[in-house]
Each structure stands twice: as C-alpha cells, then as structure tokens.
C-alpha distance (Angstrom), angle and dihedral (degrees) to the residues before:
residue distance angle dihedral
M1 . . .
I2 3.78 . .
A3 3.81 114.2 .
L4 3.81 112.2 -130.0
S5 3.78 122.2 -153.6
P6 3.84 117.4 -119.1
A7 3.81 90.2 -114.3
F8 3.81 92.4 52.2
R9 3.80 92.0 46.7
R10 3.81 88.9 51.8
L11 3.82 92.8 50.0
L12 3.81 91.6 45.3
S13 3.79 93.0 50.8
V14 3.80 91.1 46.7
G15 3.79 90.6 50.9
V16 3.81 92.8 49.9
L17 3.80 90.0 49.0
A18 3.78 90.6 49.6
L19 3.80 92.7 50.9
S20 3.79 93.7 46.3
S21 3.81 93.6 48.3
G22 3.78 99.3 39.0
V23 3.84 92.2 -115.7
S24 3.79 117.4 140.9
S25 3.77 118.7 -110.1
A26 3.81 90.2 -120.2
W27 3.80 90.9 56.6
A28 3.81 91.4 45.1
G29 3.79 91.9 53.4
A30 3.76 92.9 50.2
S31 3.81 92.7 47.2
S32 3.83 90.8 62.4
L33 3.80 89.7 76.4
V34 3.82 107.9 102.8
S35 3.76 136.2 -155.5
G36 3.79 117.9 -102.9
G37 3.77 147.8 80.5
Y38 3.79 118.2 -40.3
G39 3.77 105.4 -164.6
A40 3.79 119.2 -42.8
E41 3.80 96.2 -60.7
L42 3.80 107.5 45.0
K43 3.81 131.4 65.7
I44 3.82 121.3 -177.9
A45 3.80 133.2 -173.3
V46 3.80 125.1 -167.0
A47 3.83 123.5 -161.0
P48 3.84 107.8 -160.7
R49 3.82 91.7 -177.7
D50 3.79 91.8 54.2
Q51 3.82 100.5 61.2
G52 3.83 89.5 -74.9
R53 3.82 89.7 -68.3
V54 3.80 114.2 -174.2
T55 3.78 123.9 -151.5
G56 3.78 123.5 -177.5
Y57 3.78 146.0 -179.5
F58 3.81 124.5 -153.8
V59 3.79 121.4 -171.7
T60 3.78 128.3 171.9
L61 3.80 116.8 -125.1
D62 3.80 91.1 -110.2
Q63 3.85 90.5 51.8
T64 3.82 91.9 -126.6
C65 3.81 94.3 119.1
R66 3.81 125.3 43.8
V67 3.80 122.6 175.6
Y68 3.79 130.1 -175.6
F69 3.82 125.4 -165.6
H70 3.77 143.3 170.2
G71 3.79 135.2 -177.5
L72 3.78 150.3 140.8
P73 3.78 132.0 -97.7
K74 3.75 126.9 -100.4
G75 3.79 104.9 179.1
E76 3.78 109.7 -58.2
I77 3.82 90.2 -21.4
Y78 3.80 125.2 80.0
Q79 3.79 119.5 -150.6
I80 3.82 104.0 -140.5
A81 3.78 140.2 -174.8
V82 3.81 117.2 -145.2
T83 3.79 133.4 -152.0
N84 3.77 134.7 -178.4
A85 3.81 101.0 -107.3
A86 3.81 90.9 -152.0
D87 3.83 91.1 72.5
A88 3.82 104.3 0.2
N89 3.81 91.9 -119.0
F90 3.80 114.8 154.2
A91 3.81 112.5 -104.3
S92 3.80 111.6 174.3
Y93 3.77 149.8 -48.2
G94 3.79 120.6 -101.1
E95 3.77 145.3 137.9
L96 3.77 139.7 -90.0
W97 3.81 110.4 -143.0
L98 3.79 120.2 -152.8
T99 3.79 125.9 -155.0
Y100 3.80 134.5 152.3
D101 3.76 143.0 -128.0
G102 3.78 98.2 -156.4
D103 3.82 103.1 -53.2
T104 3.82 94.2 -21.4
P105 3.83 116.3 104.9
I106 3.80 117.9 -130.6
V107 3.81 119.7 -167.6
Q108 3.77 133.5 -163.2
L109 3.82 124.7 -166.6
N110 3.77 110.0 -140.7
V111 3.82 95.3 -170.4
A112 3.76 140.1 126.7
M113 3.78 108.8 -113.1
P114 3.82 122.0 -126.8
P115 3.82 112.0 -97.7
G116 3.80 93.9 -104.4
C117 3.81 91.8 53.5
K118 3.78 101.3 50.1
N119 3.79 93.7 91.3
A120 3.81 94.0 44.8
A121 3.81 96.6 46.4
P122 3.83 108.8 13.4
D123 3.81 95.6 153.7
L124 3.81 99.9 42.9
A125 3.80 93.4 126.9
K126 3.82 89.8 58.8
L127 3.83 95.7 51.9
K128 3.81 125.6 94.0
Y129 3.78 122.5 -151.6
R130 3.79 121.1 -154.1
L131 3.81 123.0 -153.1
Q132 3.82 107.5 -100.3
Y133 3.79 99.6 176.1
K134 3.80 139.0 -5.4
A135 3.79 123.6 -121.6
D136 3.81 136.7 -170.7
W137 3.78 93.3 -119.8
Q138 3.80 119.3 147.8
G139 3.76 93.8 -172.4
I140 3.77 146.6 -22.5
R141 3.79 118.4 -119.8
L142 3.80 138.8 179.9
V143 3.80 121.4 -124.5
S144 3.80 110.8 -113.0
A145 3.82 100.2 -176.7
K146 3.80 122.9 84.5
R147 3.82 86.0 -120.3
A148 3.80 125.5 7.5
Y149 3.79 112.9 -166.4
F150 3.79 122.5 -148.8
H151 3.80 118.5 -123.2
S152 3.80 125.3 -155.2
E153 3.82 90.3 -139.0
A154 3.79 134.6 17.7
H155 3.79 92.1 -89.2
E156 3.81 135.1 93.5
S157 3.83 91.7 -125.2
T158 3.85 92.2 65.3
K159 3.82 97.1 63.6
Q160 3.84 114.1 152.1
R161 3.78 132.0 -156.9
A162 3.83 93.7 -114.1
Y163 3.79 116.4 93.2
V164 3.80 144.3 165.6
V165 3.78 125.2 -136.9
K166 3.77 136.9 -131.1
W167 3.83 115.0 -56.5
D168 3.82 94.2 9.7
A169 3.81 111.0 139.5
V170 3.81 122.5 -122.0
A171 3.78 132.7 -178.9
V172 3.80 114.9 -132.4
L173 3.81 117.8 -135.6
R174 3.79 102.1 172.7
E175 3.79 136.8 -2.9
T176 3.77 142.2 -152.2
P177 3.82 124.0 -176.6
A178 3.82 90.0 -95.7
F179 3.83 104.8 28.0
A180 3.81 141.2 36.9
R181 3.80 123.3 -154.8
A182 3.77 101.8 -134.5
Q183 3.79 142.7 176.5
Y184 3.79 121.1 -143.0
L185 3.83 105.9 -123.6
D186 3.80 101.1 -158.2
D187 3.80 94.4 55.3
K188 3.84 118.8 104.5
V189 3.79 88.2 -153.0
A190 3.81 105.0 46.2
T191 3.80 112.5 -112.4
T192 3.79 110.4 -159.1
G193 3.78 132.2 176.3
W194 3.78 145.2 115.2
L195 3.81 119.3 -61.1
R196 3.79 125.8 -168.5
Q197 3.81 111.4 -104.0
E198 3.81 89.5 -131.7
D199 3.82 89.5 61.2
V200 3.84 96.1 57.8
A201 3.80 127.0 63.1
P202 3.81 122.9 -123.3
P203 3.83 116.4 -112.8
D204 3.81 92.5 -103.6
F205 3.80 98.5 44.0
T206 3.81 96.3 151.5
P207 3.82 131.2 45.2
E208 3.78 89.2 -111.6
M209 3.80 92.7 53.5
N210 3.80 90.5 46.9
Y211 3.78 90.9 49.9
V212 3.79 97.8 69.0
R213 3.75 106.0 165.9
T214 3.81 124.0 -129.2
Q215 3.76 92.5 -175.3
L216 3.78 138.5 18.0
P217 3.79 120.2 -98.8
P218 3.81 116.5 -104.1
M219 3.78 113.0 -68.4
Q220 3.78 134.1 -161.7
G221 3.78 108.2 -124.6
K222 3.79 124.3 -26.5
W223 3.76 132.6 -63.2
P224 3.81 103.8 -102.4
Q225 3.82 94.2 -130.0
A226 3.79 129.9 66.4
A227 3.82 97.9 -109.9
L228 3.79 125.9 40.5
P229 3.83 107.2 -126.4
V230 3.80 118.7 -121.0
E231 3.81 91.5 -118.2
V232 3.82 92.0 55.0
R233 3.80 92.0 47.4
A234 3.80 89.8 50.7
F235 3.81 89.9 51.0
L236 3.82 92.0 50.5
N237 3.78 90.9 52.1
A238 3.80 90.4 48.9
R239 3.79 89.4 49.4
E240 3.80 91.3 52.2
R241 3.80 92.5 49.7
C242 3.81 87.5 51.9
E243 3.80 91.4 51.0
H244 3.79 91.4 46.3
F245 3.80 93.5 58.3
E246 3.81 91.8 39.5
G247 3.82 88.6 59.6
E248 3.80 95.3 49.1
E249 3.81 119.9 104.8
G250 3.79 121.1 -126.4
T251 3.80 104.2 -135.7
D252 3.80 96.0 179.9
A253 3.81 140.8 3.1
A254 3.82 94.3 -87.1
R255 3.79 91.7 49.4
Q256 3.82 91.3 47.7
K257 3.77 90.4 51.3
F258 3.82 91.3 50.0
L259 3.81 92.6 48.8
A260 3.80 92.7 47.6
A261 3.79 91.0 53.5
A262 3.82 92.0 45.1
M263 3.80 92.3 49.5
A264 3.77 92.4 48.0
R265 3.81 90.2 50.8
E266 3.81 99.8 42.0
C267 3.81 98.1 35.9
G268 3.78 90.1 45.3
D269 3.81 89.6 52.8
A270 3.82 91.1 48.5
T271 3.80 92.3 48.3
S272 3.81 94.4 49.3
R273 3.82 91.3 47.5
H274 3.82 90.6 48.1
R275 3.82 91.9 49.7
A276 3.82 91.1 50.3
L277 3.82 91.7 49.6
L278 3.81 92.4 49.9
S279 3.81 87.8 53.8
Q280 3.81 92.6 45.1
F281 3.82 93.6 51.4
A282 3.81 97.6 35.5
G283 3.79 111.6 143.2
R284 3.83 93.2 27.6
A285 3.77 105.4 104.5
A286 3.82 100.6 -164.8
E287 3.80 94.8 48.0
T288 3.80 92.1 44.7
K289 3.80 91.2 51.0
F290 3.82 91.4 51.1
L291 3.79 91.2 50.1
K292 3.80 93.6 47.6
D293 3.81 91.6 47.2
N294 3.81 89.0 52.8
A295 3.79 97.8 41.6
P296 3.83 118.2 148.3
P297 3.81 120.2 -102.5
Q298 3.77 114.4 -76.0
C-alpha cells in the first residue's frame, strides 16, 4: 500500500467532495480555510454559506496597529479589502495567501498597511501565520455604535452593563435578524453576549470594502517584474474607481453633486498613489513607462 501524506489526503478528499457536489476545485481549495486564531495577532472567520467570505482582524501585540479586512475566494487566494480598524478608513486592496503544513492552514497577508501601521508592522506581507486554534466564528465585524451593550439574550430587555465601543472588533457566533451573538476579540477574558445588529457594521461597510476585486482593471502593457506589487495593484484599483465615476451620467443636480464629490475623492486618491509610485520607481525606466502608460485620468 502506498503511504499518502496528510496534505495529499486532504487535497484528494477535497477534490472528491468537489466532484461529487458539483463544486469547482478552486472553490473547494479555498473553503478549506477555517475560522480561528492564527498566531497571537491574527483572527480569521470564514462563512461557507456566504460565498466563502473571509473576514479578519489583525492587531499588533502592543495594540498600536489594528487592521480589518474582508474578501472572497479565488482558488487558494482570497482577494481582500483592508481598512484601518482604528477609524474604519479604507487602506488598500490585497490578497490572503493560503498554504498548508500537513493539514494545518498557514496564511500570509499580502497587503499594503495603513499609514499609521507601517512602523508597527512594516514586514507584514513577509510573515506567515499558522492556525493555533479553531473557532465557531461566522464572521468578524467592527462595532459602529459609540457604545454597543451586550445582552444576555437576543432581546432588548436583557441589556447588561458590559459594552464595547466604536471600531472594536467582535467575532460573530450566531445571528438573528435583530441581534448577533458576539465575542469581544481584544479581551483577555472572553466577553460574549448578544449585540444589536444596528450597533455593528456589515463586513462591506464602505463602497471600497464592497468592491473587492477578482481581477485587475485593464492595463496597458505588462508590469516589467514577475509579481505586481501591492502598492501598484492598489493604485490600479483606485484608478478604476476614478474611471467608473467619471463615466457615470449626472441625471439631476443631486446626482451631479454626488458624482463630483466621488470623482474628487477617487481620482484624487488615484493621482496621489500614482505620484508616490513614480517617486518610488524613479530611475527605473520600465516601471516608470508602465506607470505613465497607466496614469489616472487628468
């Protein structure tokens, strides 16, 4: 009898399941990511019933950098959108890479860190996080209310004194239309209870978070290096958002005002990212040509 490695047995069983259920092998691979703690800094939740959506929360040990992300699977890679959890401002697009040590998932966050986090976690994209424990989390959410009080049951009459505050991260265990049973993630002693749905933000609470990309926007030519850097990918997404609003039609005064503000925001973001990249790759002819060929609208 041929001895099969644990990793190969896992892949074989996933493939058989995919064939028997009609699920693609790419989807099956992605669905093998599990909810739980990955090292001391990273928490991940996977929602198999919601397109395999992944939500995650990264916090440095000194608490100076907190990052929230969500995304969808594309094979063994997840396309993710990232925010600074301290204020929920959109930071960048990136990828979560999934590999294995035997049957144990290992993830790597190939993302550009928010400006306030670069000193605290400058090499995040180089680090690998191994699953330490599994958890029954359906999702990770950020608190949107100034104060969100825990309830002992999914009912307003069971309000407790314990609460979490705006932009705290919680892991969701169960949900009803009005309440979510959640665990506070920054607590050394786990605080768990029911929170009102109106007090926690959905995973895609901004247009940028909702607009998780599954492919890059059209590009002129090819990036001269093997791998497209995270910063360049983030710029291309910003450029596409700019072009999207530029192509919209203002049907009335209110719509025109909305589009003008959106274009100023998105095209300004694309322009500032483009300017920074030109400075970063100054003196490198091929990279500079690519960036100039793919410049944002003027």
